[in-house]
C-alpha positions, 0 to 999 in steps of 0.5 A, spaced: 499 499 500 502 507 498 502 511 504 503 519 505 504 523 511 498 527 513 502 533 510 507 538 513 507 540 520 502 547 521 506 553 521 508 557 515 515 559 517 521 556 519 518 554 526 518 546 525 524 542 526 524 534 522 527 529 527 529 522 524 532 516 527 527 517 533 528 511 538 522 505 537 520 506 543 519 514 544 513 518 545 511 525 543 511 526 551 519 524 551 519 529 544 516 534 547 521 534 554 527 534 550 525 540 545 521 543 550 528 546 553 529 550 547 522 555 547 515 553 547 512 547 543 506 548 539 505 540 537 509 534 536 507 529 530 510 523 531 510 517 525 512 510 525 512 507 519 514 500 516 519 501 512 524 506 516 525 508 523 520 513 527 521 521 525 518 527 528 516 534 526 516 538 532 513 546 532 515 551 536 511 558 538 517 562 534 523 560 529 528 562 534 526 557 538 526 552 533 533 555 530 536 554 537 533 547 538 537 544 531 543 543 536 540 537 538 542 534 531 546 528 533 545 527 540 543 521 544 536 522 547 537 520 554 535 514 557 535 511 549 542 511 548 542 504 545 538 507 539 544 511 537 543 519 535 537 523 533 538 527 527 534 535 527 534 540 521 529 545 520 523 545 515 521 549 510 515 550 508 513 549 500 509 554 499 504 557 493 505 564 490 500 567 494 503 564 500 500 559 503 499 552 501 493 549 498 491 542 498 486 537 495 485 530 495 486 526 488 487 519 486 493 518 487 494 521 494 495 529 496 497 534 492 498 542 492 494 545 486 495 551 482 493 549 475 496 555 471 503 553 473 503 546 475 505 540 471 502 534 472 507 529 472 510 524 477 517 522 479 518 515 481 524 513 484 526 506 484 530 504 489 534 510 491 540 509 495 542 515 496 539 521 502 543 526 498 539 524 491 533 523 493 533 531 496 536 533 490 530 531 486 525 533 491 528 540 489 528 539 482 520 538 483 519 544 486 523 548 481 519 545 476 512 546 479 511 538 479 503 538 481 504 530 484 507 528 490 514 525 489 513 517 489 519 512 492 518 504 491 522 500 495 527 506 498 534 503 500 536 509 504 532 513 509 529 518 505 529 523 511 535 523 513 538 530 514 542 530 508 536 529 504 533 535 508 538 539 506 539 537 499 532 538 498 532 546 499 525 549 498 522 542 496 521 539 503 514 539 501 515 533 497 520 529 502 514 530 507 509 528 502 512 523 499 509 517 497 512 509 498 510 503 496 512 496 495 513 495 488 513 498 481 506 495 480 503 499 485 505 505 481 500 503 475 494 503 480 495 511 481 498 513 475 497 513 467 503 512 462 509 509 466 516 510 462 522 508 464 529 512 464 534 508 461 540 506 457 538 499 458 533 495 453 527 491 454 527 484 450 519 484 452 517 490 449 521 495 443 522 502 446 517 507 443 521 513 442 529 514 441 530 520 445 527 524 451 525 530 447 521 526 442 517 522 449 515 529 451 512 532 445 509 526 442 507 522 448 508 525 454 504 532 452 498 530 449 496 526 455 498 531 460 494 536 456 487 531 455 482 532 461 481 525 462 488 524 465 488 529 470 488 525 475 493 520 472 498 523 472 504 520 467 510 517 471 517 518 470 520 513 472 528 512 474 532 507 477 537 506 482 544 510 482 548 503 482 544 499 476 539 503 474 531 499 473 532 491 472 530 488 466 524 486 470 522 493 471 523 495 465 518 490 462 513 492 467 513 500 464 510 501 458 515 504 454 523 505 455 526 513 454 533 514 452 537 520 454 542 520 448 549 523 450 554 522 445 560 520 450 564 514 451 561 514 459 553 516 458 551 514 465 548 520 468 547 521 476 540 520 478 539 527 479 541 530 473 537 525 468 531 528 472 533 535 471 533 534 463 526 529 463 523 535 467 526 540 463 523 537 456 516 537 459 516 545 462 519 546 455 515 543 451 509 545 455 510 553 455 512 552 447 508 557 442 508 551 438 504 547 443 496 547 440 490 544 444 489 539 438 491 533 442 488 535 448 483 529 447 488 524 447 486 517 448 488 515 455 493 509 456 488 504 459 483 505 452 490 504 448 492 498 452 486 495 451 485 496 444 492 492 443 490 487 447 483 485 443 488 486 437 493 481 439 487 476 441 485 476 434 492 475 431 495 470 436 493 464 440 500 466 444 498 470 451 506 471 450 508 479 448 511 479 441 514 484 437 508 486 433 504 487 439 509 491 442 510 495 434 502 497 435 502 499 442 508 504 440 505 506 434 498 508 437 502 512 443 506 516 438 500 517 434 496 520 440 490 518 437 483 521 440 478 517 444 473 517 439 478 514 434 480 508 439 473 507 440 472 507 433 478 502 432 475 497 438 468 497 434 472 494 428 476 489 432 469 487 436 466 486 429 472 482 427 471 478 433 464 476 431 466 474 424 471 470 427 466 467 432 461 465 427 466 461 422 
C-alpha cells in the first residue's frame, strides 16, 4: 500500500524542525520534554512506518526557538542511548505564489494545486540509495512546479535523513509528503503512462521513442493536456544509482525513454537525469508551438485495451510479441483521440464477432 504523511506540520515559517532516527520506544511526551528546553513547543507529531525508523515534526512558538533546537542534531536522548543519535534540521515550508499551501485530495494522494503553473507529472524513484539524491530530486520537483508528490519504490536509504533535508532546499514539501510503495506495480494504479528512463533496453518490449525530447513532445504532452488524465499523471520512472532499473522493471513499464549522450561514459547521476527530463517537459508545455489539438488524447488504459484485443485476434500466444509491442508504440506516438480509439475498438469487436461465427 502507498502511504503519505498527512501533510507538513502546521505553521507557515521556519518554526518547525524535523527529527529523524527517533528511538522506536520514544513517545511524543519524550520529544516534547527534550525540545521544550529550547522554548515553547506548540505541537509534536510522531510518525511510525514499517519501512523506516520513527520520525517527528516539532513545532515551536517562534523561529528563534526552532533554530536553537538544531544543536540537538547528533545527540543521544537520555534513556535511549542504545538507539544512537537523532537527526534534527529546520523544515522549510512549500508555498504557492500567494504564500499559503493549497491541498486537495486526488486519486494518487495529496498535492499542491495551482492549475496555471503546476505540471501534472509524477517523479518515481525506484530503490534510491543516497539521501542526497532524493533531496536533490525533491528540490527539482519544486523548481519545476510538479503537482504530484514524489513517489518512491522500496527506498534503500532513509529519505528523511538530514542529508536529504539539506539537499531539498525549498523542496521540503515533496519529502514530507513522499508516497512510499513496495513494488513498481503499485504505481500503475495511481498513475497513467509509466515511462522508464534508462539506457538499458527491454527484450520484451520495443522502446517507443529514441529520445527524451521525442517522448515529451509526442507522447507525454498530449496526455498531460488531456482532461481525462488530470487525476492520472504521467509517471517518469528512474532507477537506482548503482545499476538503474532491472529488466523486469523495464518490462513492467509502458515504454523506455533514453537521454542520448555522445560520450564513452553516457551514465548520468540520478538527479541530473531527472533535471533533464523535467526540463524537457516544462519546455514543451510552455512552447509557443504547443496547441490544444491533442488535448483529447486517449488515456493509456484505452490504448492498452485496444492492443490487447488486437493481439487476441492475431495470435493464440499470450506472451508479449514484437508486433503487439510495435502497435502499442505506434498508438502512443500517434496520440489518437478517445473517439478514434473507440472506432478502432468497434472494428476489432466486429472482426471478433465475425471470427467466432466461422
